[in-house]
Phi, psi and omega in degrees: 000043182295320181295319178294323179296321178294324180296331186273354178268148006270007184301316183298318180292316181298314180297319180298316181293314181296319179297314179296322179294315179296319178295320179295316179295319179295317179296318179297319178297321178294317180296318179297320179297319180293318181296317182281349178072023179220159178218155178078163179283142174268344177259092186251117180223151176212141182260142176259091185285352177280347181244119177229153177213155181286141178282143180301141179304137178094342180289320177228166185236086178282161175290165179300133181087000179252152179235143181255131175245157176243142178244124181295138181233119184260132180234139178275131180288313180224080185296135176272185184297324180297316179293321178295323178295315178298321178296319178294320180292341177283351181229331188297317182304320179293322178295316178296321178296319180297312183294316180292323177296319177295323178296315179293323178293319177299316178297321178297312183292320178296318179293321179293323178292328182275314186265338184116153182287311183267075177225161180295323179297317179297318178298320179294317178294324178294319178294320178299316179297320179298312178296323180297316178291319183296306183281319183298320180294322178292315180296317180297317181292321177297315180296317181292321179295319177297316180296317180294321178295318178294322178294317178296319179297329180283334184257339183244130181291326184270011178241130179247155177279089183219180185299319181299317178295319180297318181295326178292335180268349185276134173230117183295129180278070186302312185297315180295319179295314179295323177295317178298317178296321178296320178294323177296322177295314179293333176295319177294319179298317179296322179295320177296317178298323178294320178295317178297321179295319178295321179295318180294319178295327177291323179292317180293000000 
């Protein structure tokens, strides 16, 4: 499958290098946390973008026709384990989704280079990656929005852990969802191509 391997470059090499680099950095960060006997950030802050107010005149200098607003930012002075956990959960799911997505993409490219691009196995791996991005991006964003909303509720007296707070923290992962849908479409195309290839090989 030399020709198929050439078709997958330089993507296969780049994904392999980036995946190894991310795994090395993650492992180093974990080891440093264990050695220092601490985990999570000690500088924990979160902004409440649903609340804005005008800045006092003279504090900042906007251009003519522009107005300056301020967004309150709450920071914990001495965060306990619960606050550090919420802060980590506000970022960790996306990181895990990135690393796992790169692993599945690496597995897809390695398998396609070994078995061929137009094969049933490649189509299955492509479909798995598509579903992983589609569902995983939604789950990761929901988990992070919940964690950020809970963190804001813990640090701000006028903020409660409710649907309104969660919606202010929620950002729809449009690009990841569209990418997942595109991969599912290409998985079907690849499966059809694999069937046509098998039929042609049978005729020959």
